[in-house]
N, C-alpha and C positions, 0 to 999 in steps of 0.2 A: 554754054561755052561753045565757041565755034570749032570747026575741025582744025583750023589753023592754030587756034590757041591750044587745043589738045596736043597737037604735034610739037608745040614749043614748050609745053610743060614737061618737067622732068623731076622725078622723086628719087632722092638718094636716102637709103636706109640700109641697115645691116641685114643680110640675108637670113632666111629661116634656118638653114643648115648650120651657119656659124653660131646662131643663138642656141640651137639644139646642142651643139658640141660643148658650148660653155655650161649649159645646164647639166649635161651628163657628167662633165668633169667635176662640177660642184657637188652633185649628188653622190658620186663615187668617193670623193674625199671626205665628205661630211661624217660618215660613220667612224672613220679613223680618228677624226678630231673629237667626236663625242666620247669615244672610248678612252681618250688620254687621261682625263681626271681619275678614272678607275685604275688605270695602270700606275699613275703617279701615287695614288693612295695606297695601293698594294705594296709598292716598293718602300714607301715611307713606313708602313705598318710593320714590314719585315726588317726594318733597320737599314735598308739600302738607301741611305740619305743621298749619297753622291748620284746614284742612278736616278733618284726622284728629282733632284735639282736639275740634272742634265735633261731629263724628259720634260720638265717644266719649261725650260728654255725653248726646247723644240716645239712645245705646245703653243707658246707665245708667238713664235715665228709662223707656225701653222695658222694661228688665228689671224695674224696680219695678212697672210697670203689669201685666206678665205674672204676676208673683208674686201681686199682689193678685187678679188674675183667677183664678189657680189656686186660691187660698184660697177664693174665692167658689164656685168649681165644686165643691170638696170639701164645703163647707158645704151647698150645695144638694143634693148627693147623699145626705148622711147625716142632715141635720136632720129630726127627726120628733117630733111631739107628739101623743100619743094620749090623749084624754080619755075615761076609763072611768067606770063607775058610782061606784066607791069610791076610785079613785086616778087619777093622771095619769102616764103613761109617757113620759119625755122623753129625747131624744138631741139635745143642743145643743152647739155649739162653745164653746171658751173665748173669749168675746168680749172684745176690747180695743178699745173704741169700736166702730164699724161693721165692724171687720176681724175675721173669725173665725179662730181658731187651733186647732191640735190640742194636746193630746188632747181628745177630746170628753167632755162630762159625760153619763153615762148613769145614770138613776135612775128608780125607781118610787116616787112620793110619794103616800102616802095623804092624802086631804083633811084628815083629823084632825090631821096633822102639819104642815100648811101654816099658818104663823103670820101671814104677810102676803103680799099681792100688791100690787106697787108699779110705777108707771110714771113716767117723767119725760121732759123734752125736753133734748137736748144740742145746743149750737150748735157747728158746725165751720166752719173756713175752708179753702177750697181755691182757689188761684190768685186770691185776692182776693174770691172769692164766698163769702158766708155761707149756710149751709144748716142747717135744723133737723131733727134726727133724733129719732124717738120710740122709746124703749126700754122693754121690760117685763121684770119679774123676779119671782120668788117667793122667799120666805124661809121656811125650815123652823123648827120648834120647837127644833132643835139649833143654830140660828144660821147654817146654810148658805144661801148665796144662789145661785140659778141664774138667769142672764140668759137669757131666752127668745130674744130677738132684736130687731132694729132694723127700722124702716120709716120712709120719708120722710114728713114732715108732709103731710097732705092727699092721700096716695097712694091713688088710687081702686082700683088693681088690684095690690095688694101680693102678692108670691109667697106669703107666709104672713101672715094678718091678726093680728099679735101683739096689737094692741089688743083685738080680739074674743076672742082666746085668754085674755088677762088677765081680761077681764070674766067669761068663763065659769068660769075657775078660782076667781075670788073668790066667785062665786055658789055653786059646788059646795062650796067650803071653808067657806062661811058667814062670810066676812070682808069688810070693806069694801075696795074698790079705792082705794088711796091714790095721789094725784097729788103727786109731790115737786117740781113746778114745773119750771123750766128752769135749766140751768147752762151756763156757758161752758167749753168744753173746749180749743179750739185747733185744730190741724190733725189730720187723720186719721192721718198718719204719726206725729205726736207721741203721739197716744193709743195707737197700736199699740206704741210703744216703752215708754211709761211708765204706760199705763193711764188710766182716767178718774177724775174726782173721786169721793170717797167719797159714798155715797148719803145720808149725813147732812149733806152740804155745804149751806149756806144757798143757796136759789135766788135768781136774779136778780129784781129788782123787775119788775112787769108793764110799767111804763113803759120800762124798759131793753130788755125783750124786744121791745116794739113798735117802739122806736127802731132796734133791730138789724134787724128785719124790713124797715123802710123803707129803711135804709141798704143792705141786701142788694139790694133791688129797684132802687135807684138805681144801684148798682155794675153790676148785671146789664144794665140798660137802657143804661148808659154803654158797657159793653163791646160790646154788640150794635151800638150806634150807631157806635162807633169802628171796628168791623169793616167795616160797610157803607161808611163814609167811606173806609177804606183800599182797599176793592174798587173803589169808584167812581174814586178818585184813580189807582189802578193802570190802570184801563181808559182813563181820559183820557190819562195819560202814554203808554200804549202806542199809542194812536191819534192822539196830538197831531201827529206829522209828517204823517199823512194828512189831518188836518183843515186844517193850514196849507197843504198843497199844494192842497187843494180850494178854500180861500178865495183863495189867490193865483192859481189858475188861472181 
């Protein structure tokens, strides 16, 4: 490979420190999850059925969170996009919304066979909070679509800058980067189960997108405010007897 080719080649992948942090988080959480069946069994054995049922629900949610984290760890380890002089070499997961699944797509795509480079926004709901994810993809002349990956809107330090990758690929392939607007998807779990809307789906009107953003901000502020109110109320209730004793004394 010539010096010029080396200078024009660029590899995008998740950094080692991010991967290490994901592994540390998983390893720290795993012992708590492993201990849950014992805690559930102990409570059930002592007749504390309600506590056992409640802890079972927590364990199920914990398991789902660990599965999602494990999928993200695998994706961070394997995802790789190498932009060369004449082609792009990709290893990307089978994305179903922001959740990566196996098997991974591996392909070497000559720029001459890239028909389109597209990106769009996808609105997701999680615990009542709305979030906008940006997703980029390439379409080949054979009609195959490869989803490169997801990033959060306005994310300043994305693990892989998929927006920049899409711009670079469009420039190298000599095609226009097409923005397909914003679509409403639902929850991340629902997207993982049934997939996301077709890329030909009509986008939301810009007014609806802005209204969704404002609603999401209000919900977020409301949840934060409610959390602090609960904390303050809890502190007041905890120290109320001492306050009464101080006043009466």
